[in-house]
PLY file of the C-alpha trace (Angstrom):
ply
format ascii 1.0
element vertex 340
property float x
property float y
property float z
element edge 339
property int vertex1
property int vertex2
end_header
37.02 -9.92 76.62
37.41 -7.25 80.77
36.76 -3.97 79.96
39.12 -0.95 79.59
39.30 2.86 80.51
41.69 3.83 77.08
42.86 7.60 76.25
43.46 9.31 73.57
47.07 8.88 72.08
47.46 12.15 72.55
47.59 12.41 75.75
50.31 9.88 75.79
52.76 11.97 74.45
52.62 14.30 77.25
55.00 15.50 79.25
55.87 12.70 81.61
55.53 15.27 85.13
51.67 16.40 84.13
50.88 13.19 84.14
52.40 12.79 87.18
50.21 16.42 87.97
47.35 14.30 87.30
47.81 11.24 89.09
44.28 10.66 91.14
44.80 11.12 94.91
40.71 10.70 95.95
40.21 6.89 96.34
35.99 7.85 95.55
37.85 9.34 92.67
39.64 5.62 91.81
36.73 3.80 91.96
34.20 5.84 90.54
36.22 6.10 87.17
36.48 2.50 87.71
32.80 2.31 87.95
33.02 0.60 91.13
30.50 1.54 94.02
32.81 3.23 96.83
29.94 1.94 99.70
30.75 -1.59 100.48
34.95 -0.07 100.50
33.79 2.54 102.41
35.61 1.95 106.14
38.89 1.40 104.48
39.43 4.38 101.69
40.43 6.25 105.05
43.56 4.52 105.46
44.56 6.82 103.10
44.78 9.32 105.73
48.00 6.42 107.55
49.39 6.27 104.03
48.34 8.48 101.15
46.84 7.42 97.78
48.33 8.84 94.62
48.24 6.82 91.19
48.24 7.67 87.59
46.36 7.21 84.87
48.16 5.47 83.08
48.36 2.88 85.79
44.53 3.05 86.05
43.77 2.46 82.74
45.17 -0.88 82.45
42.99 -1.88 85.55
39.79 -3.83 84.83
36.85 -1.73 85.11
34.01 -2.64 87.35
36.52 -5.14 89.26
37.36 -4.26 92.76
39.43 -7.45 92.80
41.64 -6.34 89.53
45.25 -6.81 90.78
46.86 -3.26 89.69
43.50 -2.00 91.66
44.79 -4.05 94.94
48.33 -2.42 94.20
47.10 -0.13 95.24
43.46 0.97 96.84
43.51 1.06 100.34
41.22 -1.57 102.69
40.05 -0.87 106.18
43.29 -4.20 106.79
45.40 -1.82 107.14
44.11 -0.11 110.46
44.56 -4.29 112.32
47.81 -3.78 114.08
49.89 -7.57 113.84
52.74 -9.11 116.38
55.76 -9.71 114.86
54.83 -6.59 112.01
57.37 -3.17 112.03
57.46 0.25 110.92
60.78 -0.16 110.58
61.00 -3.91 108.91
64.47 -3.95 107.25
65.65 -1.48 110.30
66.81 1.58 107.73
65.57 4.21 109.47
68.52 5.35 111.64
71.57 5.28 109.11
74.27 7.94 110.37
74.95 9.90 107.02
71.41 10.99 105.63
69.58 9.38 102.37
72.32 6.91 102.30
72.48 2.81 103.43
75.98 0.91 103.22
74.13 -2.64 104.57
75.68 -4.87 102.27
79.50 -4.75 101.58
80.15 -4.18 98.19
77.41 -1.16 97.31
75.29 1.27 99.34
72.11 2.52 98.11
71.17 6.44 98.18
67.07 7.83 98.78
67.33 10.24 95.71
64.15 11.72 96.06
60.78 10.85 98.79
58.40 10.20 96.41
56.92 8.30 94.48
54.86 7.85 91.13
52.61 5.52 92.72
51.84 4.71 96.06
51.88 0.78 96.66
50.26 -0.17 99.81
52.62 -2.72 100.69
56.02 -0.66 100.25
58.18 -1.74 103.13
59.62 2.28 103.13
56.10 3.59 104.24
56.90 4.52 107.42
59.90 5.62 106.04
60.91 9.29 107.74
62.07 10.97 105.01
61.45 14.24 106.23
65.78 13.79 107.21
66.16 11.89 104.04
65.71 14.73 102.27
66.56 14.57 98.46
68.65 17.35 97.80
72.33 17.79 96.15
73.38 18.80 100.31
72.66 14.95 101.21
73.78 14.13 97.47
77.08 15.06 97.68
77.92 14.46 102.37
76.32 10.61 100.79
78.66 11.36 97.71
81.87 12.46 99.45
81.59 9.45 101.94
81.58 6.91 98.73
84.29 8.78 97.41
85.94 7.57 100.90
84.89 3.60 100.54
86.79 1.81 97.80
85.35 -1.74 98.65
82.03 -0.12 96.95
81.91 -0.55 93.94
78.47 -0.42 92.44
75.37 2.67 93.66
71.75 1.23 93.66
70.05 4.81 92.72
66.09 4.35 95.45
64.05 6.34 97.09
60.71 6.95 97.16
61.52 6.08 93.60
64.99 8.03 91.73
63.16 8.84 89.02
61.07 11.32 90.45
64.39 13.66 90.39
63.50 15.21 86.98
66.75 14.40 84.52
69.06 17.46 85.48
68.95 16.56 88.83
69.95 13.28 87.74
72.37 14.17 85.53
74.67 16.39 88.13
74.04 13.07 90.78
75.26 10.44 88.32
77.71 12.48 86.28
79.49 12.98 90.36
78.67 9.44 90.78
81.07 9.42 87.52
83.72 11.27 89.07
84.65 7.94 91.52
87.27 5.78 90.13
86.08 2.41 91.74
82.12 2.76 91.43
81.78 0.17 88.40
77.80 0.07 88.20
74.54 2.11 89.13
71.41 0.28 89.62
68.00 2.22 89.06
65.29 1.07 91.41
62.63 2.34 89.68
58.39 1.59 89.24
57.98 5.02 87.75
59.06 3.19 84.33
55.70 0.72 84.37
53.00 2.79 86.34
54.46 5.73 84.27
56.60 4.53 80.86
56.29 8.58 79.15
58.51 9.08 82.23
61.89 6.96 79.86
62.73 10.28 77.62
65.42 10.94 75.23
66.69 12.64 77.48
66.88 9.55 80.68
68.37 7.48 78.09
71.30 10.04 76.74
72.40 10.54 80.06
72.44 6.73 80.86
74.01 6.18 77.40
76.45 8.61 78.28
78.18 7.00 81.39
81.08 4.93 81.96
78.77 3.63 83.82
77.81 -0.07 83.12
73.58 0.36 84.07
71.29 -1.73 85.51
68.31 -0.92 85.33
65.57 -2.50 88.23
61.67 -2.53 87.43
59.45 -3.34 89.98
56.35 -4.95 88.61
54.14 -8.03 90.12
51.29 -9.22 86.99
51.81 -9.10 83.41
48.68 -6.98 83.29
51.03 -3.48 84.30
52.87 -4.41 80.95
51.34 -2.59 77.83
53.26 -1.36 74.69
53.19 2.17 75.58
55.60 0.28 78.59
57.65 -2.25 76.51
58.42 0.86 73.77
59.87 2.83 76.89
62.01 -0.60 77.16
63.05 -0.19 74.10
64.27 3.02 73.99
65.86 2.17 77.13
67.85 -1.11 75.76
69.20 0.41 72.98
71.38 2.93 75.40
73.48 0.31 76.93
70.82 -0.40 79.67
70.59 -3.94 81.70
66.80 -4.51 82.34
65.44 -6.29 85.60
62.73 -7.01 86.88
62.00 -7.61 91.40
59.12 -8.34 92.55
57.35 -8.99 95.96
54.85 -12.27 96.07
51.01 -10.86 97.46
47.68 -12.00 98.08
45.47 -11.25 95.77
48.05 -10.19 92.86
50.14 -13.06 91.43
49.89 -15.78 93.92
49.43 -18.20 91.85
51.28 -20.59 89.30
49.71 -18.64 86.45
49.61 -15.08 87.23
53.85 -16.25 87.86
54.68 -17.47 84.89
52.45 -15.30 83.26
54.33 -11.52 84.84
57.79 -13.76 83.87
56.43 -14.27 79.95
55.45 -11.18 79.94
58.70 -9.25 81.82
61.33 -11.59 79.17
59.06 -10.30 76.14
59.50 -6.70 76.91
63.52 -7.55 76.85
63.32 -8.30 80.94
64.63 -10.51 82.36
63.19 -11.90 85.96
64.93 -11.42 89.25
63.71 -11.65 92.25
60.45 -12.23 93.74
60.39 -10.99 97.63
58.29 -12.83 99.83
56.59 -9.60 101.74
58.37 -7.28 104.46
56.60 -6.98 107.71
56.10 -3.61 107.35
52.26 -2.82 109.28
49.39 -2.16 106.85
50.60 -4.24 105.17
49.96 -8.10 106.79
47.32 -8.59 104.26
49.11 -8.98 101.40
51.39 -11.59 103.40
52.32 -14.89 101.62
53.47 -17.56 103.79
56.88 -19.17 103.37
55.66 -22.61 101.99
52.89 -21.34 100.07
55.43 -19.51 98.17
58.11 -22.39 97.89
55.04 -24.17 96.34
54.48 -22.08 94.17
58.19 -21.23 92.67
57.96 -25.29 92.10
54.86 -24.61 90.38
56.65 -21.79 88.85
59.75 -24.41 87.51
57.56 -26.67 85.88
56.32 -23.87 84.10
57.73 -21.54 82.43
62.18 -21.64 81.23
64.45 -22.18 83.94
66.20 -18.56 83.13
62.49 -17.16 83.23
62.44 -18.32 87.49
63.02 -14.95 89.68
65.11 -16.38 93.14
62.73 -16.33 96.09
63.73 -14.09 99.24
63.31 -12.31 101.61
65.65 -9.57 103.70
65.96 -9.93 107.10
67.11 -6.09 108.51
70.38 -6.33 109.73
71.58 -8.75 107.33
74.84 -8.31 104.81
72.94 -9.92 101.89
69.26 -11.03 101.12
69.14 -14.78 102.26
66.89 -17.03 99.73
64.35 -19.12 100.50
65.49 -22.59 99.56
62.62 -24.96 97.85
63.53 -28.37 99.36
62.66 -30.25 96.71
62.44 -33.81 96.69
0 1
1 2
2 3
3 4
4 5
5 6
6 7
7 8
8 9
9 10
10 11
11 12
12 13
13 14
14 15
15 16
16 17
17 18
18 19
19 20
20 21
21 22
22 23
23 24
24 25
25 26
26 27
27 28
28 29
29 30
30 31
31 32
32 33
33 34
34 35
35 36
36 37
37 38
38 39
39 40
40 41
41 42
42 43
43 44
44 45
45 46
46 47
47 48
48 49
49 50
50 51
51 52
52 53
53 54
54 55
55 56
56 57
57 58
58 59
59 60
60 61
61 62
62 63
63 64
64 65
65 66
66 67
67 68
68 69
69 70
70 71
71 72
72 73
73 74
74 75
75 76
76 77
77 78
78 79
79 80
80 81
81 82
82 83
83 84
84 85
85 86
86 87
87 88
88 89
89 90
90 91
91 92
92 93
93 94
94 95
95 96
96 97
97 98
98 99
99 100
100 101
101 102
102 103
103 104
104 105
105 106
106 107
107 108
108 109
109 110
110 111
111 112
112 113
113 114
114 115
115 116
116 117
117 118
118 119
119 120
120 121
121 122
122 123
123 124
124 125
125 126
126 127
127 128
128 129
129 130
130 131
131 132
132 133
133 134
134 135
135 136
136 137
137 138
138 139
139 140
140 141
141 142
142 143
143 144
144 145
145 146
146 147
147 148
148 149
149 150
150 151
151 152
152 153
153 154
154 155
155 156
156 157
157 158
158 159
159 160
160 161
161 162
162 163
163 164
164 165
165 166
166 167
167 168
168 169
169 170
170 171
171 172
172 173
173 174
174 175
175 176
176 177
177 178
178 179
179 180
180 181
181 182
182 183
183 184
184 185
185 186
186 187
187 188
188 189
189 190
190 191
191 192
192 193
193 194
194 195
195 196
196 197
197 198
198 199
199 200
200 201
201 202
202 203
203 204
204 205
205 206
206 207
207 208
208 209
209 210
210 211
211 212
212 213
213 214
214 215
215 216
216 217
217 218
218 219
219 220
220 221
221 222
222 223
223 224
224 225
225 226
226 227
227 228
228 229
229 230
230 231
231 232
232 233
233 234
234 235
235 236
236 237
237 238
238 239
239 240
240 241
241 242
242 243
243 244
244 245
245 246
246 247
247 248
248 249
249 250
250 251
251 252
252 253
253 254
254 255
255 256
256 257
257 258
258 259
259 260
260 261
261 262
262 263
263 264
264 265
265 266
266 267
267 268
268 269
269 270
270 271
271 272
272 273
273 274
274 275
275 276
276 277
277 278
278 279
279 280
280 281
281 282
282 283
283 284
284 285
285 286
286 287
287 288
288 289
289 290
290 291
291 292
292 293
293 294
294 295
295 296
296 297
297 298
298 299
299 300
300 301
301 302
302 303
303 304
304 305
305 306
306 307
307 308
308 309
309 310
310 311
311 312
312 313
313 314
314 315
315 316
316 317
317 318
318 319
319 320
320 321
321 322
322 323
323 324
324 325
325 326
326 327
327 328
328 329
329 330
330 331
331 332
332 333
333 334
334 335
335 336
336 337
337 338
338 339
């Protein structure tokens, strides 16, 4: 049985903002907390200057003490490979940074994506927006209103996606203002929220948020971002039960990451754990080619083999769609399996 850090039950009840404020930002402290000798990793820890480290204690507590290759730790620990510059990798792999309206992306015909907040509760080292100019796309009511004015003039748009950064970094009163404004646009039917906060900081799923979503006329979809079954604990499962009672549909999109979930066993366990928590696997993305993350890449052939193996091990509805996003295209691109 792996040695996992535990915390006092009363800590679970703390306000999510307090948990956020206490997130670890020093990689040496992170390794010390996990009782890992930092010496072999010291040269790579400087990569936090390229992309800051941030990870809440709630997530750290699910990591295995003493294991530098823990799949959750590998997602957040700066490594020296991040300094390598690779051909074909970009600072803007999805061609998002030249948007006409600050904080709004209209890449797909029927839906728009709003960059609600630039910050995240956790900084994932493979993030395709690790170089995104959030300072030019600030999450403020002024920018939101500009985006909303545009959406109101686009009758073909029926879905608004709240993204970031992480949209649930917005406080409840901010989300209330924003969602009520979206509610007032008659051609919008659905609200989709893409967030990693529910799994790294389950306390964010509080009663105020659930009530806000329940009261909206919009069909609401929460797309969680979970890459490994070890991320899912009792606190998270309870949070998902709570938000499902607010009539929210739960989907998950993950990223296929070398050294984290690149095995049939890991993917099978993830799909089973997601469904046990009431979440349907939705997408499994191959890595977006962002500079600093090439060491996470799993090539297409191996990705297809993993999905083929997953098909043999779990029910069909637990197999996420293997896909990639290509800058400039009007939809995601599925990777066909070419099975014989």
